[in-house]
N, C-alpha and C positions, 0 to 999 in steps of 0.2 A: 504493500499500500504506499503510495507516495503522499506524503504530508505536504509537501511544496512542488510547485511546478517551476517553469522558466519565469513567469511573470506574476502569477498569483497563486495563492494557497487553494488547493483542490478540496481539502477537508479543514473545516473549522470546528471548533469547540463551543457549543451552545447549551443553554440551559437544557435542551432536549438530549443532549449527548453529541457525539460526532456527526457532523451534518456536511453534506456536499455543497460547497460554496455556492451562493446564488439560488439555493433551493430550500425547500422545507424538508427534503428527504434525508432521512438519517442513514448512516452507514449500516445499521442493523436492516432496515427496510431493503436497501441496495443488495446486500449481501445475501439476504433470504431469497430474494428473487433469482440472484445469480446461481445460487447453490441449487435451487430447485430445477435447473438446466432448462429454463423457458426458452422458446426459439427467440432468435434475434428480433423477428418483428413484433412478437408479443413484448419483449422487452422495450422496444421503441414505443409501443402503445402506451405502456405503463409508465415510462419515464421519458416523455417527448422532449422536456428541456434540457436532457443530459446529451451532450454531443458524444461522438464515436471518440474522439481525442479525449474528452473527460472520463469516458468508461475506462479507456486503456490507462490513463494517468492514475486513476484510483485502484485499478487492479495490480498495478505494478508491485 
């Protein structure tokens, strides 16, 4: 998991826990969906605000 990227932090700590920057999505939600091996299309439908580069940076 990358805690920082080139220009901005991908993961921030909030009162809700570790959250993907610029969203209300917690890492727990993201990882739960990722671990359930959903298809890329359903992943994009569930998390439309997360770009492909964001996903790769978070999973690193």
